[in-house]
N, C-alpha and C positions, 0 to 999 in steps of 0.2 A: 459801370455801378461801383460804388465802395465798397471793398471789403467789408464784413460785418464787425463790429466792436462789440464786445460781451458786456451789455448795459448792467450787469449785475456786478462789476467792479465798482467798490465804494471812491466817489468822485466827488470834489467839491459842489457846493451848492451853484447851479446855474452855469455849470461847465460846458462848454462848447467842444463837442468832441470832433478830433482830425476828420477830414473827408479826404480819403486816398483815392477818391475815384477821381471822375473828371471836376468835379467842384470844390478841387484842392489843389495845392502846389506839386504833389506828387504827378497828377494828372496832366497838369498845365506842363511839367518838365517831360513827363512821358511822351507827350504829343510832339515836343521840340525834338527830342532825341529821334523820334521816326522821321519826322521832316529832314532833319540833319543827315540822317543815313540811308534814306531813299529817294532818289530824284522823282519817282513817281507819286509820291506820298504828299497829301497836304497837311495844313495846320489849322484846323479849326479856330483854335484860339484866337490865332492871329488873323483870320478871315482870307488864309490862302488856301488856293484850289489845289485839287490833286493833279500833279505835273506842272504847276506852275511856278516859273522862276522868278523869284520875288526877292526883295530886300527887306529885312525885320530888323528892327531897331528896340532892343529890350532894355528898358532902364530899369535896375533894381535900386529902389529908394530906400534904406534900410531905415525900418522902423515905421513906417508910414501904413499906420493901421485903417481898416475901413471907417471902424467909429470916428476916428479924428477928422478923415477926410470927409465925412458924412454932416458932421458938425462944425469944427472949427474951419474945416475947408470948403464947406459950401458957397457957391459961387466963384469957384476957381476954376482954371482951364483943366486941370486934372480931374477935378470933380464932374465937369461938363462931358469928359471924355470917359467915364466910368461905365464900362459893358456888364459886368459882373461882379459878385463876389466870392472870394476863394478862401478857403481856410490854410492855416499855416500847417505845418506837421506838429508833432509833439517830441521833444519840447518846443515851445513857439520861441527859437533864438537861433541867432545868427549862424552859429556852427553846424546846426542840425539842418537848418532849411537852406542854407546857401549851398550845402554838399549835395542836398537832394536837387536843388536847380543846376548843380553843376555835373551830375551822374544820372539824373532820372530815376533814383532808387530811393526808397524811404529809409528813415533813421535805422530801423531794425537791421538793414542790410549793410549801410555804409559805416556803421559803428558810431557814429559822431552824436550821441545822446546828451548833449550839454557842452557847454563852454569848457566845462571840466569833464574829464573822464579819467577812470581808474584803471591803469593798465602796468602791471608790475614790472613788464619789461622794459619801462621808460622810467622807472623808479617810483610808481604810486600815482599820486593824482597831479596830472597836466594838462594845460590849454592846449590843446594840437593846433590852433589856428595861429597863434603866436609860437609855438612850440618853446612853452616854459614850464616849470614846475610852480605850484603854487607857493613855495616859497621864493619865487622870483628866479630861479637860476634857468638859464638857458639850456636846453636840450641838446647834446651834442652827436646823440646816436643818429645821424642821418641814414646810415646804411638800413636802419629799421624801419624808413619811410613807406616802402610798398606794403610792408606789414600793419602799418599803423592805418594807412589809408588803400586798401585793396581792392577798391572799385575803380575801375579806368573812369575818366572824364567821358562824357559824351561826344564831345569834340574830338577825341581821337578816332583816326579812322573815318571822319565825316566826308560825306561827298559834296558837301557846300562849304565853302570858306567861311572863317568864324574869327573875328577880332572880338577881344577882350579889352576894355577901356577900364581901366582900375587906377585908383591913387598910388602916386608915385612911391609912397613910403609902405605899401602893402604888395606892388604889382609883381616884384620879383621874390618874393617871401618864398619858402620852400612848400608852403600850401598851395599858394598861388601857382608856381612855377608848376607842381605835380598836377592839379586840379585844371590846368591851363595847357596840357599837353595836346598837340593838334591844332591849337590856336595861336594867331598871332598875340600879342599883348602889347597893348597900347598904354603908357603911362601918361597920367595929367597931373597939375597942380591947380586946384582951384576951381570954381563952378565955371568961370569963363573959358578956361582951357579945357573942362568936360565937355562944355559945348562944341568948342571948335574941334576938339577930337573925334568926336562922333560925326561932326558934319563932314571933316577931312576922310574919314573911314568910309563914310557913305558915299564920297566920290568915287574913292578909290574902288569901291564894290558895285557899282553903278551897273556895269555891263553884267558881271557873272551873278550878282544877288548874292544872299548867304545872310548870316547873322551878326549883328554888333550887339554884344552882351554890354551893358556899362553899368558899373556900380558906384552909388553915392552913398557914403556913411554918415555925412555930418550931421543930419536929422537925428539919427541913432545917438550919435554922441552927445548932442546937445541935451536931447530928451533925457538920457541918463543923468546928466550933469545938473540940469536945472528944473528938470520936470518936463511931461511931455505936452503940458499944455501953457508952459512959461512963455514970457514974451520972447525969449532967446529962440526956443524952437519954433515959435508961430512964424517970427522973422525968416527963421531958415525957411520952413515950408513955403512962405511968400517968393524967396528967391528961387526955390526949386521949381516952384509954380511957373514963374516968369521964364526959366530956362526951359522948360517944357514947351511953353507957348513959341518961345524963340526958334525952338527947335523945330517945330510944326511950320512955322515959317519958312525957315531955312531949307527944309525938305519938300516943301510946297509943289506940285506939279511933279514929283517924281514917282509916286504909287508907293512909297515908303509905307510899310505896317510900323507904325510908332508905338510901341506897348511902352506899360509901366506897371509894376507891381512891387511888393515888399516881401520880405521875410519874415515879419511878424508885426505886430502893434505894441501898443504900450499902455501901462496904467502908472499911477503914482502910488507909492507907498511910504509913509510917514515913518521916523524912528520908532514912534510909539506903537505901532504895528509889526515890530520886528521881533521875532523870537533869538536872543541872543545866546548860543551855549559859550558859557565860559570855559575856559582852558581845565579849570581844576572841578567842573561839575560832574555830579554822578553821572549824566547821559553821554558825556564825552569818554568816560572810562570804558562805557560799553562799547565803542566805536574802536574797528581795528584800524581806520584810516578816516582822514578827515572826508567831510562832506564833499560829493562831487556831483554834477549836474549843474542846477541852475539854483539861485536863492530863493526862486518860486516853485520849483519841481526839483526837491535834492534827492539824491541817491546815498543811502547808507549801507556799510559794509558793518553789519553788527557782529561782534564776536561770539564764536562758537558758544553755546551753553548760556548766553544772554537773549536771545532772542523775546522769550516770553516775557522778561523784565522791560526790554526795551519796548515792545508793543503795550505793556502796562503804562509806563511812562507816556509814552504818544496819546495815549487813550487819555489822559486826564491834562498833559501840557498843551496838547493841540486843540483840544474840545474846543469848537466853534472858530479855530482859526486855521486848520488844516486835517488832512485825511492821511493816515499812515496806512498804507497795504505793501504786502509783501512782492517784489519786485518779479517774482516769477508769475504773478497773477497780471501784473501790467503787462509782461510778454505775452502770454497767454491769451489776454482780451483783446490784443492786435492794436493796443495805443500807440504802438511805434509804428505799425503800419505792416504790411505784407512783404513777402522776400524770404529768400534764406537768411537766416539771423548771421550778423557777423560771428566769426569764430571767437573772439573774447568779447562777446556782447554780456555773457554771465558775469563775467569779471566788471564788467562796465557799469552794470545794473545793480550790482551790488546784491544786498539782502532785501533791503527796505526802500521804498520810494515815499516821501512826502510831498504831496501834493497841497501846496497852501490854498486857502480860500482868497478871495478876491481881497486885495490890499493888505496882505500878509507876507512876510518874508521870512526866511530861516538861515541865520548866519553861524558860521564857527571861526577858529581864528587857528593862523599857521603861523610859526614864527619865520620871521623875514617877509612875510607878503606883505605887500604894498595893499593897505585895506581901501578900497574905492567906497566912497559914499555916496549912493545911488539914491535920487528920489525917482526918477524914471525907471521902473522894472518891466521884464518880461520873463516869458519860459513858461508860464502857467496856461490855465485853460479857460480863461475868463473870455467872453468875446472881444474886448478890448485887445487883447492879446492874440487873438487866434483868427480873427477877419481881418484879411488883407483885400484890397481891391485889386482887380483887372481892369486896366485902362487901354484903350484903343484909338487910335485916329489913324485913317487911311489918307496919307498926304496926296 
């Protein structure tokens, strides 16, 4: 059963609340973690019985939301194999969801509550996956990584072998190495190599069983750049679908559990629906740091003494476009999930959270930052962003 979320929290219209029980990514990851650490355990989501020696291949297709799959993807091999619907975590973004899939704990505990987090030990607002500041400078404080990522990956001390199949450009990043401890990391270049690497690793694990966790980020990249229903994104989906079908054929007769899911879905947001905070604006002067989190769910650190003024601004400027709530209420309501809060979570949540209505985003500006123009966005609480598929084929 999912831990209760306090419905009294002000939320955007039609918000989909995260399910931190069996109906969400956290429950899915928790089941995987139990199976990896207990030879007598089964994994219900993968149709693996208790005590069964099995090989599971998990494809994580970044950005493949269930709404997209059920509409644009109807009739595909991936859609035909859909077994269930899962909810993402909050925020519905890669940094938060991928870390939950790697650790088996919720964002409240692993502490990555958005692509950008606020942590003074690292100089303020940083992106923990690429390890850069918002200004674009690389972080050199690698000795602090265990404090940045205090939760061990589920692969560490696992009693079943694990291989992570990851794009070559991030396979051996600091984030990947830290969260890949206990696993073999196999790098790939391109979709054809992605399929070949999975088949090769499946051959290597044929006798022992275990897990192959394979991550594919290109659909997410193209959805950001061109829009989540753009010709480029749709063509990429068709290629991924063909690769999924090819994997099913290549693994046929081996009784492999071939699963696929995603970290989040997408919506498109037009420039006309973006609240752009100018550097010299009155509201920016109320902030002690740049925005962090996501442009669909932004966290703010409001200066001491300015909270009432900020809330008054938000009530007017965000009317019909977003909801401003105190971050302490977000935490108390359980929106970031169950578990022992990360020791720096208070700082990483700031004083207020801005939960944007469907189609709306909010941005500010930092000197030196490479500003990305994004058509496709995520991080919010709409169904398009929050619902992801659970796909399963038993070969």
